[in-house]
Structure formats: C-alpha cells, structure tokens
C-alpha positions as CSV (number, residue, x, y, z in Angstrom):
1,X,-182.3,243.3,75.8
2,X,-179.5,240.9,75.6
3,X,-176.1,241.5,73.6
4,X,-174.4,238.6,74.5
5,X,-176.1,236.5,71.4
6,X,-174.8,239.4,69.3
7,X,-172.1,239.7,70.6
8,X,-170.4,236.2,70.5
9,X,-170.7,236.2,66.9
10,X,-167.4,235.3,65.5
11,X,-165.1,238.4,63.4
12,X,-167.1,240.1,60.7
13,X,-170.3,237.9,61.6
14,X,-172.6,240.8,61.0
15,X,-174.4,240.9,58.0
16,X,-177.7,241.9,59.2
17,X,-178.3,245.8,58.0
18,X,-179.7,246.4,61.8
19,X,-176.0,245.4,62.7
20,X,-174.3,248.0,61.6
21,X,-173.3,249.3,64.9
22,X,-171.0,246.2,65.5
23,X,-169.2,246.0,62.5
24,X,-168.2,249.7,62.4
25,X,-167.0,249.0,66.1
26,X,-165.5,245.7,65.0
27,X,-163.6,247.7,62.4
28,X,-162.5,250.6,64.7
29,X,-161.5,248.4,67.6
30,X,-159.0,246.0,65.2
31,X,-157.4,249.2,63.8
32,X,-157.7,250.6,67.1
33,X,-154.9,247.4,67.7
34,X,-157.1,244.9,69.5
35,X,-156.4,241.6,68.3
36,X,-158.1,240.4,65.5
37,X,-158.8,236.9,66.6
38,X,-162.1,235.1,67.1
39,X,-163.9,238.4,68.5
40,X,-162.8,241.7,68.9
41,X,-165.7,242.1,71.5
42,X,-164.5,239.5,73.5
43,X,-161.7,241.9,74.5
44,X,-163.8,244.5,75.9
45,X,-167.0,245.4,77.7
46,X,-170.2,246.6,76.2
47,X,-173.4,247.0,77.2
48,X,-176.7,249.6,76.3
49,X,-176.9,252.3,78.1
50,X,-180.6,252.3,77.9
51,X,-182.0,249.6,79.4
52,X,-185.1,249.3,77.1
53,X,-185.7,248.9,73.7
54,X,-186.3,251.9,70.9
55,X,-189.0,251.2,68.9
56,X,-187.5,249.9,65.8
57,X,-185.7,252.1,63.6
58,X,-186.3,254.9,66.2
59,X,-183.8,256.5,68.3
60,X,-185.1,256.2,72.3
61,X,-186.5,259.4,73.7
62,X,-185.6,258.3,76.7
63,X,-187.4,259.9,79.9
64,X,-185.6,261.0,83.4
65,X,-187.1,256.9,84.6
66,X,-184.9,255.7,81.6
67,X,-181.9,258.0,83.0
68,X,-182.3,257.4,86.3
69,X,-182.3,253.5,85.2
70,X,-179.6,253.8,83.0
71,X,-176.9,255.6,85.8
72,X,-177.9,253.1,88.5
73,X,-177.0,250.2,85.5
74,X,-173.8,251.6,83.9
75,X,-172.6,252.6,88.0
76,X,-173.5,249.2,88.8
77,X,-171.9,247.0,86.0
78,X,-168.5,249.4,86.3
79,X,-168.2,249.0,89.9
80,X,-169.0,245.1,89.5
81,X,-166.1,244.9,86.5
82,X,-163.4,248.2,87.4
83,X,-163.1,248.9,83.8
84,X,-159.8,251.4,83.5
85,X,-161.6,253.4,80.7
86,X,-165.3,253.6,79.9
87,X,-165.7,255.4,76.3
88,X,-169.8,256.1,75.3
89,X,-170.9,255.2,71.6
90,X,-173.8,257.6,71.4
91,X,-173.6,261.3,72.2
92,X,-177.1,260.9,73.7
93,X,-176.2,258.7,76.1
94,X,-172.9,259.7,76.9
95,X,-174.8,263.7,77.4
96,X,-177.7,261.9,79.7
97,X,-176.0,258.9,81.1
98,X,-171.8,259.5,81.2
99,X,-172.1,262.8,82.9
100,X,-173.6,261.2,86.2
101,X,-171.4,258.6,86.7
102,X,-169.4,257.9,89.0
103,X,-166.7,257.2,87.0
104,X,-164.9,260.0,84.3
105,X,-165.9,258.7,80.6
106,X,-165.2,259.9,76.7
107,X,-167.8,260.0,74.1
108,X,-167.9,259.6,70.8
109,X,-171.5,259.4,68.1
110,X,-173.0,256.3,67.4
111,X,-171.1,254.2,65.1
112,X,-174.5,253.7,62.7
113,X,-175.3,257.7,62.8
114,X,-173.6,260.1,59.6
115,X,-171.1,261.8,62.2
116,X,-169.6,258.5,63.1
117,X,-168.1,259.5,59.3
118,X,-168.4,262.9,59.4
119,X,-165.6,265.1,60.6
120,X,-165.9,267.4,63.0
121,X,-163.2,270.1,64.0
122,X,-161.0,268.2,61.3
123,X,-161.5,264.6,62.8
124,X,-164.9,261.8,62.8
125,X,-165.7,260.0,65.5
126,X,-164.7,257.4,63.9
127,X,-161.2,258.3,64.0
128,X,-161.7,259.8,67.7
129,X,-162.8,256.4,69.1
130,X,-159.9,254.6,67.0
131,X,-157.7,257.3,68.9
132,X,-158.9,256.5,72.2
133,X,-158.8,252.9,72.8
134,X,-155.5,252.9,70.5
135,X,-154.5,255.1,73.7
136,X,-155.7,252.9,75.8
137,X,-154.2,249.4,74.3
138,X,-150.6,251.2,73.6
139,X,-150.8,252.8,77.5
140,X,-151.6,248.9,78.7
141,X,-149.1,247.6,77.0
142,X,-146.2,249.8,78.2
143,X,-146.9,249.0,81.7
C-alpha cells in the first residue's frame, strides 16, 4: 500500500467516502496551526503502521508477524527521517506498535471512528490531536 498518491492531493481534495481519515486529519492539522497552503500533508510525515491492507471495510486483525514488521518498518522510517514527534492516529497501532518503538510516541483514536469526536475524560481524540500538534508547532516556532 502506498499513501503518496493520496497525500499529494491539494487542500480539500479528499472526496471519496473511504478518505474520511484524510479529511479529518487535514481539518485538525489546520486547526492546530499548520499553514493551509497547497497541502498540510506535505508539512508532516505520514504512513500506515501496519504494512498490509485490511479487508475492505474491516479493521486489520494483526498477527504477531504484522506487529514485528510494523515495528521494524516504523523504527527504520523514524531513524531515516528523524522526526521530532511521533503521533499515532490509531489506538490499535499505538498499543501494539508504538509501545515497542525506540522513540516515544503519543496516540489518539482513528479519525474515521466515532471516538475521534466522542469525549473521553472531557476531551475528544480530535481535540487531543489538535492540542498535541499545536503544542509541537508552537514549540518549534519559539526555537
């Protein structure tokens, strides 16, 4: 699976029903302070943690091998691009992959699931994500 073609779309370019994750993330990234120019996805790194697709319309049922491959791949990408922060937009990926990475990470619910907008402890995952990214953007601007 490659996300490059999807992520190269211009601002507000995700019309397909299956692209809700990108619409939600784009909106949240703009609210967090990323410039709303051509594409906010050109200002971040984004990848699928799990390296094989789930069946259409279904969540991935990860195996031990899926997790091992995901951890190895994500660690290699982190080593190559050296990001300041890692945020998972999937609690499943954060719980299974994120906790095994060399770099610390944060996680929120998937933007296409109901918990993205549903409050838990008085804050939704969308609000938590915006807060995280906003904090990262503001910290970078101060340096």
